[in-house]
Biopython code that builds the backbone (N, CA, C, O; Angstrom):
import numpy as np
from Bio.PDB.StructureBuilder import StructureBuilder

atoms = [
    (1, "UNK", "N", (174.306, 7.577, 33.974)),
    (1, "UNK", "CA", (175.633, 7.118, 33.784)),
    (1, "UNK", "C", (176.211, 7.905, 32.554)),
    (1, "UNK", "O", (175.799, 7.696, 31.413)),
    (2, "UNK", "N", (177.146, 8.779, 32.837)),
    (2, "UNK", "CA", (177.721, 9.530, 31.686)),
    (2, "UNK", "C", (178.898, 8.793, 31.099)),
    (2, "UNK", "O", (179.263, 7.738, 31.617)),
    (3, "UNK", "N", (179.521, 9.302, 30.025)),
    (3, "UNK", "CA", (180.548, 8.621, 29.348)),
    (3, "UNK", "C", (181.815, 8.500, 30.242)),
    (3, "UNK", "O", (182.509, 7.486, 30.171)),
    (4, "UNK", "N", (182.111, 9.472, 31.042)),
    (4, "UNK", "CA", (183.250, 9.459, 31.930)),
    (4, "UNK", "C", (183.115, 8.288, 32.936)),
    (4, "UNK", "O", (184.022, 7.474, 33.109)),
    (5, "UNK", "N", (181.983, 8.252, 33.558)),
    (5, "UNK", "CA", (181.706, 7.179, 34.544)),
    (5, "UNK", "C", (181.778, 5.805, 33.856)),
    (5, "UNK", "O", (182.387, 4.879, 34.391)),
    (6, "UNK", "N", (181.160, 5.672, 32.677)),
    (6, "UNK", "CA", (181.211, 4.426, 31.931)),
    (6, "UNK", "C", (182.594, 3.987, 31.634)),
    (6, "UNK", "O", (182.879, 2.794, 31.744)),
    (7, "UNK", "N", (183.499, 4.888, 31.256)),
    (7, "UNK", "CA", (184.840, 4.576, 30.906)),
    (7, "UNK", "C", (185.578, 4.110, 32.123)),
    (7, "UNK", "O", (186.357, 3.161, 32.028)),
    (8, "UNK", "N", (185.365, 4.760, 33.326)),
    (8, "UNK", "CA", (186.025, 4.341, 34.569)),
    (8, "UNK", "C", (185.532, 2.979, 35.012)),
    (8, "UNK", "O", (186.309, 2.144, 35.475)),
    (9, "UNK", "N", (184.227, 2.761, 34.865)),
    (9, "UNK", "CA", (183.625, 1.460, 35.177)),
    (9, "UNK", "C", (184.241, 0.345, 34.380)),
    (9, "UNK", "O", (184.645, -0.686, 34.917)),
    (10, "UNK", "N", (184.305, 0.574, 33.080)),
    (10, "UNK", "CA", (184.854, -0.455, 32.165)),
    (10, "UNK", "C", (186.332, -0.716, 32.404)),
    (10, "UNK", "O", (186.780, -1.857, 32.289)),
    (11, "UNK", "N", (187.090, 0.304, 32.732)),
    (11, "UNK", "CA", (188.471, 0.137, 33.088)),
    (11, "UNK", "C", (188.690, -0.667, 34.353)),
    (11, "UNK", "O", (189.565, -1.533, 34.385)),
    (12, "UNK", "N", (187.906, -0.399, 35.414)),
    (12, "UNK", "CA", (187.939, -1.154, 36.608)),
    (12, "UNK", "C", (187.566, -2.591, 36.375)),
    (12, "UNK", "O", (188.222, -3.490, 36.903)),
    (13, "UNK", "N", (186.547, -2.834, 35.612)),
    (13, "UNK", "CA", (186.074, -4.197, 35.293)),
    (13, "UNK", "C", (187.244, -4.945, 34.529)),
    (13, "UNK", "O", (187.567, -6.087, 34.858)),
    (14, "UNK", "N", (187.816, -4.321, 33.586)),
    (14, "UNK", "CA", (188.938, -4.927, 32.762)),
    (14, "UNK", "C", (190.087, -5.299, 33.655)),
    (14, "UNK", "O", (190.600, -6.414, 33.572)),
    (15, "UNK", "N", (190.533, -4.323, 34.570)),
    (15, "UNK", "CA", (191.660, -4.621, 35.415)),
    (15, "UNK", "C", (191.401, -5.787, 36.329)),
    (15, "UNK", "O", (192.262, -6.653, 36.488)),
    (16, "UNK", "N", (190.247, -5.829, 36.927)),
    (16, "UNK", "CA", (189.897, -6.915, 37.827)),
    (16, "UNK", "C", (189.774, -8.237, 37.096)),
    (16, "UNK", "O", (190.204, -9.278, 37.594)),
    (17, "UNK", "N", (189.195, -8.189, 35.933)),
    (17, "UNK", "CA", (189.005, -9.468, 35.138)),
    (17, "UNK", "C", (190.320, -9.991, 34.641)),
    (17, "UNK", "O", (190.515, -11.205, 34.589)),
    (18, "UNK", "N", (191.264, -9.089, 34.261)),
    (18, "UNK", "CA", (192.610, -9.519, 33.833)),
    (18, "UNK", "C", (193.373, -10.125, 34.960)),
    (18, "UNK", "O", (194.266, -10.931, 34.700)),
    (19, "UNK", "N", (193.100, -9.808, 36.167)),
    (19, "UNK", "CA", (193.716, -10.407, 37.360)),
    (19, "UNK", "C", (193.157, -11.831, 37.642)),
    (19, "UNK", "O", (193.616, -12.516, 38.557)),
    (20, "UNK", "N", (192.155, -12.255, 36.830)),
    (20, "UNK", "CA", (191.553, -13.510, 37.004)),
    (20, "UNK", "C", (190.441, -13.509, 38.065)),
    (20, "UNK", "O", (190.054, -14.578, 38.537)),
    (21, "UNK", "N", (189.945, -12.397, 38.429)),
    (21, "UNK", "CA", (188.842, -12.333, 39.401)),
    (21, "UNK", "C", (187.481, -12.318, 38.717)),
    (21, "UNK", "O", (187.323, -11.820, 37.603)),
    (22, "UNK", "N", (186.528, -12.868, 39.409)),
    (22, "UNK", "CA", (185.137, -12.781, 38.987)),
    (22, "UNK", "C", (184.625, -11.459, 39.400)),
    (22, "UNK", "O", (184.819, -11.052, 40.545)),
    (23, "UNK", "N", (183.956, -10.743, 38.484)),
    (23, "UNK", "CA", (183.445, -9.397, 38.762)),
    (23, "UNK", "C", (181.917, -9.398, 38.688)),
    (23, "UNK", "O", (181.323, -9.869, 37.718)),
    (24, "UNK", "N", (181.309, -8.862, 39.728)),
    (24, "UNK", "CA", (179.837, -8.794, 39.793)),
    (24, "UNK", "C", (179.468, -7.348, 39.987)),
    (24, "UNK", "O", (179.975, -6.689, 40.894)),
    (25, "UNK", "N", (178.574, -6.840, 39.128)),
    (25, "UNK", "CA", (178.078, -5.513, 39.320)),
    (25, "UNK", "C", (176.839, -5.577, 40.212)),
    (25, "UNK", "O", (176.031, -6.501, 40.116)),
    (26, "UNK", "N", (176.710, -4.584, 41.073)),
    (26, "UNK", "CA", (175.593, -4.526, 42.056)),
    (26, "UNK", "C", (174.742, -3.250, 41.793)),
    (26, "UNK", "O", (175.234, -2.166, 41.478)),
    (27, "UNK", "N", (173.472, -3.484, 41.948)),
    (27, "UNK", "CA", (172.551, -2.371, 41.727)),
    (27, "UNK", "C", (171.310, -2.608, 42.598)),
    (27, "UNK", "O", (171.082, -3.726, 43.061)),
    (28, "UNK", "N", (170.535, -1.590, 42.813)),
    (28, "UNK", "CA", (169.313, -1.746, 43.537)),
    (28, "UNK", "C", (168.164, -0.960, 42.855)),
    (28, "UNK", "O", (168.395, -0.075, 42.031)),
    (29, "UNK", "N", (166.966, -1.307, 43.219)),
    (29, "UNK", "CA", (165.741, -0.658, 42.661)),
    (29, "UNK", "C", (164.831, -0.358, 43.826)),
    (29, "UNK", "O", (164.372, -1.282, 44.498)),
    (30, "UNK", "N", (164.560, 0.891, 44.085)),
    (30, "UNK", "CA", (163.643, 1.251, 45.178)),
    (30, "UNK", "C", (162.178, 0.998, 44.657)),
    (30, "UNK", "O", (161.695, 1.648, 43.730)),
    (31, "UNK", "N", (161.549, 0.055, 45.292)),
    (31, "UNK", "CA", (160.220, -0.413, 44.801)),
    (31, "UNK", "C", (159.107, 0.361, 45.543)),
    (31, "UNK", "O", (159.258, 0.842, 46.666)),
    (32, "UNK", "N", (157.991, 0.434, 44.822)),
    (32, "UNK", "CA", (156.791, 1.075, 45.366)),
    (32, "UNK", "C", (156.207, 0.190, 46.447)),
    (32, "UNK", "O", (155.817, -0.945, 46.173)),
    (33, "UNK", "N", (156.138, 0.707, 47.709)),
    (33, "UNK", "CA", (155.594, -0.111, 48.815)),
    (33, "UNK", "C", (154.126, -0.507, 48.611)),
    (33, "UNK", "O", (153.694, -1.549, 49.103)),
    (34, "UNK", "N", (153.382, 0.295, 47.909)),
    (34, "UNK", "CA", (151.979, -0.010, 47.644)),
    (34, "UNK", "C", (151.848, -1.280, 46.780)),
    (34, "UNK", "O", (150.966, -2.109, 47.005)),
    (35, "UNK", "N", (152.717, -1.407, 45.818)),
    (35, "UNK", "CA", (152.625, -2.578, 44.960)),
    (35, "UNK", "C", (153.443, -3.767, 45.453)),
    (35, "UNK", "O", (153.014, -4.913, 45.318)),
    (36, "UNK", "N", (154.634, -3.501, 46.032)),
    (36, "UNK", "CA", (155.495, -4.580, 46.560)),
    (36, "UNK", "C", (155.645, -4.408, 48.077)),
    (36, "UNK", "O", (156.566, -3.754, 48.565)),
    (37, "UNK", "N", (154.739, -4.999, 48.770)),
    (37, "UNK", "CA", (154.745, -4.925, 50.229)),
    (37, "UNK", "C", (155.833, -5.835, 50.837)),
    (37, "UNK", "O", (156.570, -6.483, 50.094)),
    (38, "UNK", "N", (155.939, -5.891, 52.135)),
    (38, "UNK", "CA", (156.923, -6.676, 52.819)),
    (38, "UNK", "C", (156.779, -8.228, 52.514)),
    (38, "UNK", "O", (157.769, -8.960, 52.552)),
    (39, "UNK", "N", (155.557, -8.687, 52.222)),
    (39, "UNK", "CA", (155.360, -10.080, 51.993)),
    (39, "UNK", "C", (155.137, -10.422, 50.544)),
    (39, "UNK", "O", (154.599, -11.482, 50.225)),
    (40, "UNK", "N", (155.552, -9.518, 49.651)),
    (40, "UNK", "CA", (155.327, -9.738, 48.198)),
    (40, "UNK", "C", (156.179, -10.955, 47.774)),
    (40, "UNK", "O", (157.346, -11.071, 48.149)),
    (41, "UNK", "N", (155.557, -11.864, 46.976)),
    (41, "UNK", "CA", (156.230, -13.081, 46.521)),
    (41, "UNK", "C", (156.859, -12.769, 45.104)),
    (41, "UNK", "O", (156.160, -12.735, 44.091)),
    (42, "UNK", "N", (158.138, -12.558, 45.096)),
    (42, "UNK", "CA", (158.871, -12.232, 43.831)),
    (42, "UNK", "C", (159.107, -13.499, 42.997)),
    (42, "UNK", "O", (159.283, -13.408, 41.782)),
    (43, "UNK", "N", (159.113, -14.646, 43.616)),
    (43, "UNK", "CA", (159.297, -15.925, 42.874)),
    (43, "UNK", "C", (158.081, -16.750, 43.054)),
    (43, "UNK", "O", (157.704, -17.069, 44.182)),
    (44, "UNK", "N", (157.453, -17.107, 41.972)),
    (44, "UNK", "CA", (156.197, -17.840, 42.013)),
    (44, "UNK", "C", (156.325, -19.226, 41.276)),
    (44, "UNK", "O", (157.131, -19.388, 40.360)),
    (45, "UNK", "N", (155.543, -20.144, 41.698)),
    (45, "UNK", "CA", (155.559, -21.472, 41.012)),
    (45, "UNK", "C", (154.577, -21.430, 39.873)),
    (45, "UNK", "O", (153.422, -21.032, 40.025)),
    (46, "UNK", "N", (155.063, -21.849, 38.735)),
    (46, "UNK", "CA", (154.231, -21.942, 37.526)),
    (46, "UNK", "C", (153.590, -23.323, 37.456)),
    (46, "UNK", "O", (154.235, -24.307, 37.092)),
    (47, "UNK", "N", (152.324, -23.376, 37.807)),
    (47, "UNK", "CA", (151.588, -24.649, 37.883)),
    (47, "UNK", "C", (151.350, -25.310, 36.511)),
    (47, "UNK", "O", (151.009, -26.490, 36.430)),
    (48, "UNK", "N", (151.537, -24.525, 35.438)),
    (48, "UNK", "CA", (151.254, -25.034, 34.094)),
    (48, "UNK", "C", (152.384, -25.852, 33.548)),
    (48, "UNK", "O", (152.217, -26.488, 32.507)),
    (49, "UNK", "N", (153.557, -25.875, 34.208)),
    (49, "UNK", "CA", (154.750, -26.615, 33.741)),
    (49, "UNK", "C", (154.497, -28.132, 33.915)),
    (49, "UNK", "O", (153.934, -28.539, 34.932)),
    (50, "UNK", "N", (154.901, -28.966, 32.949)),
    (50, "UNK", "CA", (154.763, -30.351, 33.080)),
    (50, "UNK", "C", (155.662, -30.922, 34.206)),
    (50, "UNK", "O", (156.662, -30.297, 34.559)),
    (51, "UNK", "N", (155.331, -32.059, 34.750)),
    (51, "UNK", "CA", (156.079, -32.671, 35.877)),
    (51, "UNK", "C", (157.497, -32.986, 35.463)),
    (51, "UNK", "O", (158.388, -32.978, 36.313)),
    (52, "UNK", "N", (157.760, -33.276, 34.141)),
    (52, "UNK", "CA", (159.088, -33.630, 33.740)),
    (52, "UNK", "C", (159.934, -32.424, 33.257)),
    (52, "UNK", "O", (160.968, -32.595, 32.610)),
    (53, "UNK", "N", (159.469, -31.210, 33.589)),
    (53, "UNK", "CA", (160.236, -29.986, 33.205)),
    (53, "UNK", "C", (161.588, -29.979, 33.856)),
    (53, "UNK", "O", (161.771, -30.581, 34.914)),
    (54, "UNK", "N", (162.525, -29.319, 33.258)),
    (54, "UNK", "CA", (163.890, -29.195, 33.783)),
    (54, "UNK", "C", (163.829, -28.517, 35.111)),
    (54, "UNK", "O", (162.902, -27.753, 35.377)),
    (55, "UNK", "N", (164.817, -28.783, 35.974)),
    (55, "UNK", "CA", (164.860, -28.194, 37.299)),
    (55, "UNK", "C", (164.955, -26.695, 37.160)),
    (55, "UNK", "O", (165.733, -26.191, 36.349)),
    (56, "UNK", "N", (164.160, -25.966, 37.954)),
    (56, "UNK", "CA", (164.158, -24.501, 37.922)),
    (56, "UNK", "C", (163.146, -23.923, 36.898)),
    (56, "UNK", "O", (162.805, -22.742, 36.972)),
    (57, "UNK", "N", (162.693, -24.714, 35.994)),
    (57, "UNK", "CA", (161.767, -24.179, 34.977)),
    (57, "UNK", "C", (160.345, -23.950, 35.526)),
    (57, "UNK", "O", (159.524, -23.282, 34.896)),
    (58, "UNK", "N", (160.072, -24.526, 36.723)),
    (58, "UNK", "CA", (158.753, -24.362, 37.252)),
    (58, "UNK", "C", (158.529, -23.085, 37.950)),
    (58, "UNK", "O", (157.412, -22.790, 38.375)),
    (59, "UNK", "N", (159.613, -22.271, 38.092)),
    (59, "UNK", "CA", (159.565, -21.000, 38.769)),
    (59, "UNK", "C", (159.520, -19.854, 37.830)),
    (59, "UNK", "O", (160.213, -19.885, 36.813)),
    (60, "UNK", "N", (158.731, -18.818, 38.106)),
    (60, "UNK", "CA", (158.709, -17.589, 37.316)),
    (60, "UNK", "C", (159.030, -16.479, 38.284)),
    (60, "UNK", "O", (158.663, -16.555, 39.456)),
    (61, "UNK", "N", (159.697, -15.467, 37.825)),
    (61, "UNK", "CA", (160.069, -14.347, 38.662)),
    (61, "UNK", "C", (159.317, -13.113, 38.259)),
    (61, "UNK", "O", (158.979, -12.921, 37.091)),
    (62, "UNK", "N", (159.066, -12.298, 39.213)),
    (62, "UNK", "CA", (158.392, -11.007, 39.023)),
    (62, "UNK", "C", (159.298, -9.936, 39.647)),
    (62, "UNK", "O", (158.888, -9.244, 40.579)),
    (63, "UNK", "N", (160.483, -9.805, 39.151)),
    (63, "UNK", "CA", (161.423, -8.855, 39.664)),
    (63, "UNK", "C", (161.664, -7.745, 38.696)),
    (63, "UNK", "O", (162.219, -8.003, 37.628)),
    (64, "UNK", "N", (161.282, -6.507, 38.991)),
    (64, "UNK", "CA", (161.456, -5.427, 38.026)),
    (64, "UNK", "C", (162.957, -5.063, 37.877)),
    (64, "UNK", "O", (163.649, -4.856, 38.874)),
    (65, "UNK", "N", (163.432, -4.992, 36.659)),
    (65, "UNK", "CA", (164.831, -4.665, 36.429)),
    (65, "UNK", "C", (165.063, -3.383, 35.688)),
    (65, "UNK", "O", (166.141, -3.177, 35.130)),
    (66, "UNK", "N", (164.044, -2.486, 35.667)),
    (66, "UNK", "CA", (164.276, -1.205, 35.045)),
    (66, "UNK", "C", (164.545, -0.228, 36.141)),
    (66, "UNK", "O", (164.277, -0.520, 37.307)),
    (67, "UNK", "N", (165.072, 0.935, 35.805)),
    (67, "UNK", "CA", (165.416, 2.007, 36.745)),
    (67, "UNK", "C", (166.348, 1.596, 37.878)),
    (67, "UNK", "O", (166.227, 2.084, 39.001)),
    (68, "UNK", "N", (167.309, 0.665, 37.562)),
    (68, "UNK", "CA", (168.252, 0.190, 38.583)),
    (68, "UNK", "C", (169.276, 1.325, 38.861)),
    (68, "UNK", "O", (169.625, 2.103, 37.974)),
    (69, "UNK", "N", (169.726, 1.380, 40.098)),
    (69, "UNK", "CA", (170.752, 2.345, 40.511)),
    (69, "UNK", "C", (172.037, 1.555, 40.780)),
    (69, "UNK", "O", (172.087, 0.699, 41.663)),
    (70, "UNK", "N", (173.112, 1.877, 39.966)),
    (70, "UNK", "CA", (174.307, 1.131, 40.089)),
    (70, "UNK", "C", (175.003, 1.506, 41.425)),
    (70, "UNK", "O", (175.105, 2.680, 41.783)),
    (71, "UNK", "N", (175.465, 0.489, 42.127)),
    (71, "UNK", "CA", (176.086, 0.659, 43.474)),
    (71, "UNK", "C", (177.587, 0.519, 43.402)),
    (71, "UNK", "O", (178.335, 1.309, 43.978)),
    (72, "UNK", "N", (178.030, -0.547, 42.652)),
    (72, "UNK", "CA", (179.475, -0.748, 42.543)),
    (72, "UNK", "C", (179.759, -2.139, 42.018)),
    (72, "UNK", "O", (178.870, -2.895, 41.626)),
    (73, "UNK", "N", (181.066, -2.440, 42.032)),
    (73, "UNK", "CA", (181.560, -3.735, 41.620)),
    (73, "UNK", "C", (182.097, -4.523, 42.732)),
    (73, "UNK", "O", (182.684, -3.974, 43.664)),
    (74, "UNK", "N", (181.912, -5.831, 42.668)),
    (74, "UNK", "CA", (182.512, -6.715, 43.684)),
    (74, "UNK", "C", (183.397, -7.718, 42.895)),
    (74, "UNK", "O", (182.938, -8.340, 41.938)),
    (75, "UNK", "N", (184.629, -7.853, 43.305)),
    (75, "UNK", "CA", (185.547, -8.800, 42.722)),
    (75, "UNK", "C", (185.831, -9.946, 43.704)),
    (75, "UNK", "O", (186.063, -9.726, 44.893)),
    (76, "UNK", "N", (185.806, -11.140, 43.186)),
    (76, "UNK", "CA", (186.116, -12.338, 43.992)),
    (76, "UNK", "C", (187.155, -13.141, 43.355)),
    (76, "UNK", "O", (187.116, -13.341, 42.141)),
    (77, "UNK", "N", (188.099, -13.623, 44.107)),
    (77, "UNK", "CA", (189.153, -14.466, 43.589)),
    (77, "UNK", "C", (188.522, -15.800, 43.268)),
    (77, "UNK", "O", (187.766, -16.368, 44.057)),
    (78, "UNK", "N", (188.855, -16.279, 42.092)),
    (78, "UNK", "CA", (188.345, -17.606, 41.663)),
    (78, "UNK", "C", (189.505, -18.547, 41.575)),
    (78, "UNK", "O", (190.179, -18.585, 40.545)),
    (79, "UNK", "N", (189.770, -19.304, 42.600)),
    (79, "UNK", "CA", (191.004, -20.183, 42.667)),
    (79, "UNK", "C", (190.933, -21.241, 41.598)),
    (79, "UNK", "O", (189.852, -21.727, 41.266)),
    (80, "UNK", "N", (192.076, -21.600, 41.060)),
    (80, "UNK", "CA", (192.131, -22.738, 40.070)),
    (80, "UNK", "C", (191.624, -24.024, 40.718)),
    (80, "UNK", "O", (191.758, -24.232, 41.924)),
    (81, "UNK", "N", (191.061, -24.845, 39.915)),
    (81, "UNK", "CA", (190.597, -26.185, 40.504)),
    (81, "UNK", "C", (191.600, -27.249, 40.296)),
    (81, "UNK", "O", (191.386, -28.389, 40.708)),
]
sb = StructureBuilder()
sb.init_structure("model")
sb.init_model(0)
sb.init_chain("A")
sb.init_seg("    ")
for serial, (resi, resn, name, xyz) in enumerate(atoms, 1):
    if name == "N":
        sb.init_residue(resn, " ", resi, " ")
    sb.init_atom(name, np.array(xyz, "f"), 0.0, 1.0, " ", f" {name:<3s}", serial, name[0])
structure = sb.get_structure()
């Protein structure tokens, strides 16, 4: 990501956000098939958590977030409540 691309990305993000839209950045990561096969479990249950743990705290993730490739932005209208 060079400076020109970063400036265009930030401008697009600002324009969409100023319109009141929710902006989500999308990226992917091509994973090594030898390590992450078709049945790889990216979300695991942590058995060491106490039974009274907050909801969601019993799960741990093993999702690599380095070397991501930026795909684009998605903007969604967020209607007033």
